[in-house]
KEMAR-571928 format. One record per residue: residue number from 1; x, y, z of N, C-alpha, C in turn. Coordinates in steps of 0.02 Angstrom, whole numbers. Layout:
! KEMAR-571928
REC NUM X Y Z X Y Z X Y Z
...
! end
This chain:
! KEMAR-571928
REC 1 -1299 537 -37 -1316 490 -91 -1369 516 -136
REC 2 -1373 585 -135 -1424 620 -175 -1492 625 -143
REC 3 -1500 604 -80 -1563 613 -44 -1549 641 22
REC 4 -1598 673 52 -1595 702 115 -1615 652 166
REC 5 -1576 645 222 -1591 596 274 -1654 621 311
REC 6 -1693 574 328 -1755 590 366 -1759 538 423
REC 7 -1804 547 471 -1808 494 523 -1819 424 495
REC 8 -1853 417 440 -1863 351 412 -1804 321 381
REC 9 -1765 365 343 -1704 336 309 -1651 329 360
REC 10 -1648 368 412 -1592 363 461 -1593 291 493
REC 11 -1650 258 500 -1652 194 534 -1628 136 487
REC 12 -1622 152 423 -1600 98 376 -1527 102 364
REC 13 -1495 44 382 -1422 40 375 -1405 30 301
REC 14 -1357 70 276 -1335 67 208 -1261 45 212
REC 15 -1240 0 173 -1168 -20 170 -1135 19 113
REC 16 -1079 49 130 -1039 90 82 -967 69 82
REC 17 -938 67 24 -866 53 11 -831 120 -2
REC 18 -774 134 30 -737 195 15 -671 174 -11
REC 19 -643 208 -59 -578 204 -84 -534 256 -44
REC 20 -481 228 -12 -448 271 36 -372 281 15
REC 21 -351 343 25 -281 357 11 -248 382 77
REC 22 -185 366 90 -150 390 149 -74 389 137
REC 23 -40 435 170 33 433 172 55 396 234
REC 24 93 343 222 107 296 278 156 316 332
REC 25 191 370 320 248 387 365 229 398 440
REC 26 170 420 455 154 431 525 106 379 553
REC 27 98 324 515 53 272 540 92 205 558
REC 28 70 178 610 103 110 629 69 54 595
REC 29 54 63 530 20 15 489 -55 33 479
REC 30 -88 -4 440 -159 8 425 -205 -25 476
REC 31 -188 -85 497 -232 -124 541 -233 -92 612
REC 32 -293 -82 638 -300 -51 705 -265 -96 760
REC 33 -234 -57 802 -196 -89 857 -202 -43 918
REC 34 -198 -71 977 -208 -30 1038 -149 15 1048
REC 35 -160 78 1066 -109 126 1088 -63 150 1035
REC 36 -77 137 970 -35 165 919 -82 192 861
REC 37 -53 242 824 -92 271 772 -92 226 710
REC 38 -151 210 688 -160 167 627 -211 198 582
REC 39 -209 177 519 -259 203 470 -332 184 490
REC 40 -341 118 507 -408 100 528 -426 137 589
REC 41 -380 148 634 -396 178 695 -422 251 685
REC 42 -387 290 643 -410 359 631 -476 362 593
REC 43 -487 314 550 -554 314 513 -613 296 561
REC 44 -601 244 598 -652 218 647 -668 280 695
REC 45 -616 310 721 -629 364 763 -666 421 735
REC 46 -651 439 674 -688 490 637 -762 471 628
REC 47 -773 408 612 -843 383 602 -885 385 668
REC 48 -848 370 724 -886 369 785 -901 443 805
REC 49 -853 488 794 -865 559 815 -920 589 768
REC 50 -927 563 709 -981 587 662 -1047 557 679
REC 51 -1047 502 721 -1107 467 733 -1127 417 678
REC 52 -1082 398 637 -1097 357 583 -1114 281 611
REC 53 -1076 264 662 -1089 203 700 -1059 210 768
REC 54 -1078 170 819 -1050 174 882 -1000 120 896
REC 55 -1002 67 856 -955 12 864 -934 -18 800
REC 56 -872 -20 785 -848 -43 721 -870 -112 704
REC 57 -880 -154 757 -895 -224 743 -966 -231 719
REC 58 -1013 -191 752 -1085 -194 728 -1091 -162 664
REC 59 -1048 -119 641 -1048 -89 578 -1014 -133 522
REC 60 -985 -189 545 -949 -232 503 -896 -195 463
REC 61 -857 -155 500 -804 -113 468 -746 -164 450
REC 62 -724 -157 387 -667 -202 364 -632 -170 308
REC 63 -567 -185 303 -523 -163 251 -508 -217 202
REC 64 -486 -200 144 -469 -251 89 -409 -288 111
REC 65 -363 -257 151 -302 -287 172 -264 -241 217
REC 66 -209 -261 238 -169 -220 286 -102 -199 250
REC 67 -78 -145 270 -13 -120 251 30 -108 314
REC 68 96 -119 305 142 -109 360 153 -36 378
REC 69 185 -26 432 204 40 453 248 70 400
REC 70 234 134 378 272 168 330 248 158 258
REC 71 209 108 247 180 96 177 120 143 166
REC 72 120 174 108 64 218 87 13 185 43
REC 73 -42 218 28 -93 187 -15 -128 245 -55
REC 74 -149 226 -114 -195 273 -149 -258 233 -169
REC 75 -257 167 -158 -313 125 -177 -335 75 -127
REC 76 -329 89 -60 -354 44 -12 -428 51 -10
REC 77 -464 -5 7 -539 -5 7 -561 -27 78
REC 78 -610 13 104 -638 -3 169 -715 -8 158
REC 79 -752 -42 202 -824 -39 196 -852 -43 265
REC 80 -911 -13 274 -946 -17 337 -1021 3 324
REC 81 -1062 -17 371 -1134 3 369 -1151 58 415
REC 82 -1193 104 391 -1217 162 431 -1285 181 414
REC 83 -1323 206 461 -1389 234 446 -1387 303 421
REC 84 -1328 330 416 -1318 403 391 -1268 405 333
REC 85 -1290 376 275 -1244 373 217 -1227 442 191
REC 86 -1274 485 186 -1257 553 159 -1207 590 203
REC 87 -1215 582 266 -1163 615 313 -1095 586 303
REC 88 -1097 518 294 -1030 487 283 -996 517 219
REC 89 -1038 522 167 -1005 541 104 -985 613 102
REC 90 -1024 657 133 -1011 729 130 -964 753 185
REC 91 -956 717 240 -926 743 299 -864 704 321
REC 92 -853 642 301 -800 599 330 -734 630 316
REC 93 -722 656 254 -652 684 236 -639 741 280
REC 94 -686 781 302 -675 839 343 -655 819 414
REC 95 -674 762 434 -663 736 503 -592 699 506
REC 96 -568 673 449 -508 633 447 -444 680 455
REC 97 -389 652 481 -331 693 484 -303 704 414
REC 98 -260 753 406 -236 773 337 -196 721 300
REC 99 -171 673 333 -131 621 297 -172 559 278
REC 100 -239 564 279 -282 509 262 -345 540 236
REC 101 -371 514 177 -431 542 150 -464 491 105
REC 102 -525 495 89 -563 457 43 -565 488 -23
REC 103 -554 447 -78 -556 475 -145 -615 454 -182
REC 104 -659 409 -157 -717 387 -189 -762 345 -148
REC 105 -825 339 -168 -872 294 -127 -914 260 -176
REC 106 -940 199 -154 -987 163 -192 -1037 122 -148
REC 107 -1101 122 -160 -1148 82 -125 -1138 11 -142
REC 108 -1139 -33 -86 -1123 -104 -97 -1177 -146 -63
REC 109 -1184 -209 -77 -1232 -253 -44 -1212 -258 29
REC 110 -1265 -280 68 -1256 -282 143 -1196 -332 164
REC 111 -1184 -383 126 -1135 -430 144 -1064 -419 112
REC 112 -1060 -361 79 -996 -346 43 -935 -347 90
REC 113 -882 -383 73 -823 -383 109 -766 -370 59
REC 114 -730 -313 66 -681 -295 16 -620 -347 17
REC 115 -609 -379 72 -554 -423 74 -566 -485 26
REC 116 -630 -507 22 -645 -567 -19 -668 -540 -88
REC 117 -691 -478 -95 -715 -456 -160 -658 -433 -205
REC 118 -599 -424 -174 -539 -399 -216 -520 -453 -266
REC 119 -521 -438 -329 -503 -484 -383 -425 -478 -394
REC 120 -398 -418 -392 -327 -407 -396 -307 -351 -347
REC 121 -242 -351 -331 -211 -296 -294 -149 -274 -334
REC 122 -136 -208 -334 -83 -183 -372 -37 -141 -321
REC 123 29 -152 -322 78 -117 -280 127 -84 -327
REC 124 156 -28 -301 211 5 -337 267 18 -283
REC 125 326 4 -310 383 19 -266 435 62 -303
REC 126 465 112 -269 504 162 -302 579 151 -282
REC 127 624 150 -332 694 147 -318 727 211 -349
REC 128 778 237 -316 821 287 -352 855 252 -408
REC 129 862 291 -466 892 262 -522 970 252 -511
REC 130 998 298 -477 1072 297 -466 1098 226 -440
REC 131 1146 200 -474 1181 138 -454 1139 77 -473
REC 132 1087 84 -509 1045 25 -531 1039 27 -605
REC 133 1031 -36 -634 1025 -45 -704 954 -67 -718
REC 134 910 -22 -747 840 -41 -761 836 -100 -807
REC 135 881 -109 -859 872 -167 -900 879 -231 -864
REC 136 925 -234 -816 935 -294 -775 873 -308 -732
REC 137 845 -255 -702 786 -261 -663 724 -284 -705
REC 138 721 -259 -766 669 -278 -812 670 -353 -832
REC 139 732 -374 -844 742 -446 -856 725 -490 -791
REC 140 741 -465 -735 733 -501 -674 658 -506 -656
REC 141 622 -455 -664 553 -448 -642 507 -499 -671
REC 142 525 -524 -731 483 -574 -767 478 -641 -728
REC 143 528 -653 -690 530 -715 -651 478 -718 -596
REC 144 447 -663 -580 394 -661 -527 326 -681 -556
REC 145 318 -675 -620 252 -685 -650 232 -762 -648
REC 146 169 -774 -636 145 -844 -632 136 -865 -561
REC 147 125 -928 -552 114 -959 -482 182 -983 -456
REC 148 197 -958 -396 259 -974 -369 252 -983 -290
REC 149 300 -1015 -257 306 -1016 -185 349 -960 -165
REC 150 321 -909 -128 355 -851 -113 382 -853 -40
REC 151 389 -911 -9 406 -912 62 476 -884 71
REC 152 520 -882 22 589 -858 33 590 -785 42
REC 153 539 -749 14 543 -678 18 479 -646 56
REC 154 445 -687 93 387 -663 132 384 -692 200
REC 155 345 -664 244 331 -690 308 267 -730 307
REC 156 277 -796 310 217 -842 304 195 -861 376
REC 157 138 -841 392 116 -852 462 53 -890 462
REC 158 38 -923 521 -29 -963 537 -41 -1015 479
REC 159 18 -1042 454 8 -1103 412 -19 -1082 344
REC 160 -17 -1016 323 -46 -995 263 -7 -1025 200
REC 161 -43 -1034 146 -16 -1062 86 34 -1013 55
REC 162 98 -1029 45 144 -984 20 140 -971 -58
REC 163 97 -1011 -88 91 -1005 -163 45 -944 -178
REC 164 71 -902 -224 35 -842 -248 42 -835 -323
REC 165 -10 -812 -355 -11 -801 -425 4 -723 -441
REC 166 50 -710 -481 68 -642 -501 46 -634 -573
REC 167 5 -587 -585 -25 -578 -651 20 -540 -698
REC 168 51 -485 -671 98 -445 -707 146 -413 -660
REC 169 204 -401 -690 259 -366 -652 300 -327 -704
REC 170 307 -263 -695 341 -217 -741 390 -170 -706
REC 171 439 -150 -744 487 -99 -727 482 -38 -774
REC 172 478 22 -744 477 83 -784 526 133 -756
REC 173 544 177 -796 588 235 -774 550 301 -779
REC 174 553 339 -727 518 404 -726 564 453 -693
REC 175 587 502 -733 640 551 -712 700 511 -683
REC 176 717 524 -622 776 488 -596 756 429 -547
REC 177 696 400 -561 670 349 -521 654 287 -560
REC 178 656 227 -533 636 165 -560 570 144 -525
REC 179 519 132 -566 454 113 -536 441 38 -550
REC 180 434 0 -495 415 -73 -502 340 -81 -488
REC 181 303 -103 -534 229 -113 -523 215 -192 -528
REC 182 177 -215 -481 160 -285 -481 89 -293 -468
REC 183 54 -337 -502 -19 -351 -494 -25 -427 -480
REC 184 -61 -441 -427 -69 -509 -409 -144 -520 -378
REC 185 -161 -584 -373 -227 -599 -343 -228 -584 -269
REC 186 -171 -596 -234 -162 -583 -166 -84 -588 -149
REC 187 -64 -563 -92 2 -558 -75 12 -580 -2
REC 188 71 -609 8 92 -628 77 120 -566 112
REC 189 128 -567 176 159 -517 216 227 -504 196
REC 190 247 -444 177 314 -424 161 336 -450 90
REC 191 292 -475 54 308 -509 -7 332 -459 -60
REC 192 297 -406 -68 318 -356 -119 384 -324 -99
REC 193 395 -312 -35 461 -288 -14 517 -337 -23
REC 194 500 -400 -16 555 -455 -32 568 -455 -104
REC 195 515 -445 -148 526 -438 -219 574 -380 -230
REC 196 563 -325 -199 607 -263 -203 677 -280 -189
REC 197 687 -315 -136 760 -336 -120 793 -371 -176
REC 198 758 -419 -207 787 -460 -259 799 -416 -321
REC 199 751 -371 -336 760 -325 -391 823 -278 -378
REC 200 830 -255 -317 889 -213 -309 952 -254 -315
REC 201 953 -319 -296 1007 -362 -301 1023 -368 -380
REC 202 976 -377 -420 985 -385 -491 1008 -322 -522
REC 203 978 -266 -501 994 -201 -530 1061 -177 -513
REC 204 1089 -198 -456 1154 -178 -438 1209 -226 -458
REC 205 1189 -277 -488 1238 -329 -517 1259 -382 -461
REC 206 1226 -380 -407 1244 -431 -356 1223 -500 -379
REC 207 1167 -509 -415 1143 -573 -442 1126 -562 -515
REC 208 1122 -617 -555 1093 -612 -620 1018 -612 -620
REC 209 986 -588 -672 912 -591 -668 884 -662 -662
REC 210 917 -712 -695 891 -781 -690 901 -812 -621
REC 211 944 -781 -581 953 -805 -512 889 -802 -471
REC 212 846 -757 -487 782 -748 -447 740 -812 -449
REC 213 735 -841 -510 695 -902 -517 724 -958 -472
REC 214 789 -961 -470 825 -1014 -426 808 -999 -353
REC 215 817 -936 -332 805 -919 -263 733 -938 -241
REC 216 684 -927 -282 614 -940 -267 605 -1016 -255
REC 217 646 -1056 -294 636 -1133 -289 679 -1159 -229
REC 218 729 -1128 -214 776 -1157 -164 757 -1147 -92
REC 219 764 -1194 -52 753 -1185 20 812 -1140 50
REC 220 795 -1107 103 849 -1063 132 815 -1013 178
REC 221 860 -969 209 836 -916 251 798 -864 213
REC 222 751 -835 248 707 -784 216 750 -722 194
REC 223 738 -698 135 767 -637 113 738 -579 147
REC 224 775 -534 177 748 -476 213 707 -432 166
REC 225 659 -400 197 619 -349 158 653 -287 148
REC 226 643 -255 88 670 -186 77 630 -140 118
REC 227 656 -75 125 619 -27 163 546 -17 146
REC 228 508 5 193 434 8 185 415 72 149
REC 229 450 130 160 426 193 139 421 201 64
REC 230 460 165 19 447 176 -53 390 135 -79
REC 231 350 98 -36 300 57 -60 229 90 -55
REC 232 189 78 -105 121 105 -103 72 58 -132
REC 233 15 43 -93 -38 5 -118 -76 42 -172
REC 234 -64 32 -233 -87 70 -287 -161 61 -303
REC 235 -188 2 -302 -255 -11 -318 -280 -78 -288
REC 236 -342 -80 -271 -378 -143 -253 -439 -148 -296
REC 237 -439 -195 -342 -496 -200 -390 -548 -243 -362
REC 238 -602 -211 -339 -663 -248 -317 -720 -243 -366
REC 239 -706 -221 -428 -757 -212 -481 -810 -166 -460
REC 240 -790 -112 -427 -839 -61 -408 -826 5 -449
REC 241 -880 42 -459 -876 107 -490 -886 160 -440
REC 242 -835 195 -426 -836 248 -370 -857 318 -392
REC 243 -897 345 -347 -914 418 -359 -855 459 -326
REC 244 -829 507 -360 -769 543 -332 -787 584 -269
REC 245 -738 589 -223 -742 627 -166 -687 679 -162
REC 246 -695 737 -141 -645 790 -135 -611 782 -68
REC 247 -545 783 -66 -512 786 0 -521 852 33
REC 248 -510 854 95 -520 913 133 -464 966 117
REC 249 -479 1030 132 -431 1084 119 -367 1070 161
REC 250 -375 1046 221 -314 1035 262 -272 979 236
REC 251 -299 929 201 -261 874 168 -221 907 110
REC 252 -252 953 72 -214 985 17 -158 1026 42
REC 253 -170 1063 94 -115 1103 127 -59 1058 150
REC 254 -78 1005 187 -28 959 211 15 925 160
REC 255 -14 908 103 23 878 45 71 930 20
REC 256 48 991 12 96 1042 -13 152 1055 33
REC 257 142 1051 95 198 1064 144 244 1004 145
REC 258 218 943 134 259 883 131 304 885 67
REC 259 274 901 14 314 907 -47 370 960 -43
REC 260 353 1018 -11 404 1068 -2 460 1041 47
REC 261 440 1007 98 492 979 144 539 929 112
REC 262 509 885 67 550 835 31 597 870 -16
REC 263 577 926 -53 618 958 -100 678 992 -61
REC 264 661 1025 -5 712 1060 35 759 1005 62
REC 265 735 951 88 776 901 118 818 867 62
REC 266 796 859 7 842 830 -49 897 878 -63
REC 267 885 942 -71 941 988 -81 990 989 -22
REC 268 963 988 36 1005 989 97 1053 929 97
REC 269 1027 869 79 1067 809 79 1121 814 24
REC 270 1103 846 -33 1153 854 -85 1208 899 -57
REC 271 1194 952 -24 1243 995 3 1288 960 55
REC 272 1258 913 91 1295 879 145 1333 818 117
REC 273 1331 808 51 1371 756 18 1330 691 6
REC 274 1262 693 10 1224 633 4 1195 621 -65
REC 275 1226 651 -118 1199 648 -181 1222 585 -219
REC 276 1265 546 -188 1289 483 -224 1247 423 -197
REC 277 1186 418 -221 1142 363 -198 1171 296 -216
REC 278 1213 290 -265 1240 228 -282 1295 197 -235
REC 279 1321 242 -194 1374 215 -147 1344 172 -93
REC 280 1292 194 -53 1264 145 -6 1231 89 -35
REC 281 1200 101 -95 1164 48 -131 1211 -9 -144
REC 282 1271 4 -172 1314 -49 -192 1359 -80 -135
REC 283 1377 -41 -87 1417 -64 -31 1380 -93 21
REC 284 1336 -54 54 1299 -77 111 1250 -133 92
REC 285 1213 -127 37 1169 -175 17 1202 -243 1
REC 286 1257 -241 -37 1289 -305 -53 1321 -340 8
REC 287 1346 -300 51 1375 -329 114 1321 -363 157
REC 288 1260 -337 154 1205 -361 195 1176 -424 170
REC 289 1171 -427 101 1132 -480 72 1170 -535 32
REC 290 1235 -525 20 1274 -573 -22 1264 -644 3
REC 291 1271 -654 67 1271 -722 91 1201 -758 84
REC 292 1150 -717 76 1084 -749 64 1069 -762 -5
REC 293 1102 -734 -51 1085 -737 -121 1131 -785 -157
! end
């Protein structure tokens, strides 16, 4: 933090917030769980090995929210207290595995809790363009904006209020992909993936865009969540100004290898006859969801 740690400063606990990015494919979700690899688990393990704290509870380690297995993030926020802030800022990325890294840090007050400090959260979901009509999805996405009961498309647990306010929801096209971006104050479990299911239904012609408003109002079985891997937690706005952090060299190498693997895999699937993304989209999807919509 611009100062050298001394015996006097080491005894003073400083609370720091970190903006965290991770590729979700090899994590069983973000929230720590016993005997499985999670985002919180690898961060806490790295902090303990660095001597930043000995117990995550005493350090008041907490994340802004949880993501499911397979979901990635570029804007997750964590916070913890440590008597070694400079060590945390300069060394944490080198101790983390290559599929998880911090992109920025900010000093925060002792009681800072990113879960409650978050003013908005932004998610993005990616669809292949083939077999989908972006114009229909753009018309459909408007029905998510405002305050709604999202219990039809989310997992509502522990008596939580199913009402959520969506601030904005947009559809964009980038190359051969459709990007769905949604901003809300907070989200229910699987809620964004439920939105993605309805957008897929509208984009493939299974439902009209206006049908989404009716589905949100009607009682009925829960709409299944779309796959997790196209979803990314894009941003958590805690009104913080972050100092940038460089990811480790191993993270950069890993990202390059992953990109190469995806490019090779895509061509391989084309050679094997998997280049018609609209076929499974229109047949399998409609057969699975028609009775619910």
